[in-house]
C-alpha positions in Angstrom: -3.8 -1.0 11.3 -6.8 -2.8 10.1 -7.6 -3.9 6.6 -11.2 -2.7 7.4 -9.9 1.2 7.5 -7.1 0.9 4.6 -10.3 -0.2 2.6 -12.6 2.2 3.7 -9.6 4.9 3.0 -9.4 3.6 -0.4 -13.1 3.3 -1.1 -13.0 7.2 0.0 -10.7 8.0 -3.1 -13.6 6.3 -5.2 -16.2 3.4 -5.5 -14.4 0.2 -6.6 -14.7 -3.2 -6.8 -13.3 -5.8 -4.7 -10.8 -6.5 -7.6 -9.9 -2.6 -8.0 -9.4 -2.6 -4.5 -7.0 -5.4 -4.7 -5.2 -3.8 -7.7 -4.6 -0.7 -5.3 -3.4 -2.4 -2.8 -1.1 -4.0 -4.9 0.3 -0.2 -6.4 0.1 1.6 -3.6 -0.3 0.3 -0.2 1.6 -3.2 -0.6 5.0 -1.8 1.3 2.5 -0.8 4.4 0.2 -3.2 4.2 -0.9 -6.6 2.0 -4.2 -7.7 1.2 -5.1 -10.9 -0.8 -7.8 -10.8 -3.1 -9.4 -13.6 -0.6 -9.0 -10.6 2.1 -10.9 -7.9 0.6 -14.3 -9.4 -0.6 -15.5 -10.8 3.0 -14.3 -7.1 4.2 -16.5 -5.5 1.6 -19.5 -7.5 3.4 -18.4 -6.5 6.5 -18.5 -2.7 5.7 -21.8 -3.0 4.2 -23.1 -4.8 7.2 -21.9 -2.3 9.3 -23.5 0.4 7.2 -20.1 2.1 5.9 -20.0 0.7 2.7 -23.1 0.1 0.1 -23.2 -1.4 -3.3 -24.0 1.4 -5.8 -23.6 -0.6 -9.3 -23.5 -4.5 -10.2 -21.3 -5.6 -13.2 -21.0 -8.5 -15.1 -20.1 -12.0 -13.7 -21.7 -10.4 -10.2 -19.4 -8.2 -9.8 -20.1 -5.5 -7.2 -19.1 -2.0 -7.1 -18.9 -0.3 -3.8 -18.8 3.3 -2.1 -18.6 5.0 1.1 -21.5 5.7 2.9 -21.9 9.0 5.2 -21.2 6.6 8.0 -18.4 5.1 6.3 -16.7 8.8 5.8 -17.1 9.2 9.6 -15.8 5.8 10.7 -12.7 6.6 8.4 -12.3 10.1 9.8 -12.4 8.8 13.4 -10.0 6.2 12.7 -7.9 8.9 11.1 -7.8 11.8 13.6 -8.7 9.9 16.9 -7.1 6.6 16.8 -3.3 6.8 17.3 -1.6 4.7 14.9 0.2 1.5 16.2 3.3 2.4 14.9 4.5 -1.3 15.4 4.7 -3.3 12.6 6.4 -6.5 10.9 8.9 -5.8 8.0 10.8 -8.8 6.8 12.6 -6.4 4.4 13.5 -4.0 7.1 14.6 -7.0 9.3 16.8 -8.2 6.4 18.6 -4.8 5.8 19.4 -5.0 9.5 20.8 -8.1 9.6 22.5 -7.8 6.6 25.4 -6.1 8.0 26.3 -9.8 9.6 27.1 -11.3 6.1 30.9 -11.4 4.2 31.6 -9.3 2.1 30.4 -11.2 -0.9 27.3 -12.3 0.3 26.4 -9.0 1.7 26.7 -7.3 -2.0 24.3 -9.9 -3.5 21.9 -9.0 -0.7 21.7 -5.0 -1.0 21.9 -5.6 -4.8 19.2 -7.6 -4.9 17.4 -4.9 -2.7 18.5 -2.0 -5.0 17.0 -4.5 -8.1 13.7 -4.6 -6.1 13.3 -0.7 -5.4 14.5 0.2 -9.1 11.6 -1.9 -9.9 9.2 -0.5 -7.2 10.1 3.0 -8.2 9.7 2.7 -12.0 6.0 1.1 -11.1 5.6 4.2 -8.6 6.2 7.1 -11.5 4.0 4.9 -13.8 1.6 5.2 -11.2 2.2 8.9 -10.7 2.1 9.6 -14.6 -1.5 8.0 -14.9 -2.9 9.8 -12.1 -5.1 13.1 -12.1 -2.8 15.8 -10.6 -5.9 16.5 -8.5 -6.0 12.5 -7.2 -6.0 12.8 -3.6 -3.2 10.0 -3.4 -0.8 11.9 -5.7 1.0 13.1 -2.4 1.8 9.5 -1.1 3.1 8.6 -4.2 5.4 11.1 -4.2 6.3 10.2 -0.7 7.1 7.0 -2.1 9.2 8.1 -4.8 11.1 9.9 -2.4 11.8 7.6 0.2 13.0 5.1 -2.3 15.4 7.4 -3.5 17.0 8.1 -0.1 16.6 3.9 0.2 18.2 3.3 -3.4 21.4 5.7 -2.0 21.5 3.9 0.9 21.3 0.4 -0.6 23.9 1.1 -3.1 26.5 2.6 -0.4 26.0 -0.5 1.4 26.7 -2.9 -1.7 29.8 -1.0 -2.7 31.1 -1.5 1.1 34.3 -4.0 1.3 
């Protein structure tokens, strides 16, 4: 996946500033893709150079609100429909879940309980995000998917934590 296409997708949702995009990465995409503020701003400039995004307003302290152009919508559609996804990924959490089985019972329980706490916190944040979304929001289904995945993951983590 490219940061470029993730930013295009978020801009397709609604025009946004770099700060708003970084916040959306933190709230909705962090388990799939992490992007720092310092990565998003240069990417927005590249999107503007390519003609895929444009500045639609300027705010205080030089902030810029970007929106997708027709060419940006076309590129996002092309990437989503025509380019097969790279299903390979690096996920340290998944590697730790895989290798956690090698630990003794006490350490294993501590590791899985730590992960239970993390997923419970993420679930609370997703529920808050869902409650703030308009029902017609294009990404409401993805928030629901995140909640469903977390429910299954929590059940599994709790089973692993309780193993002797």
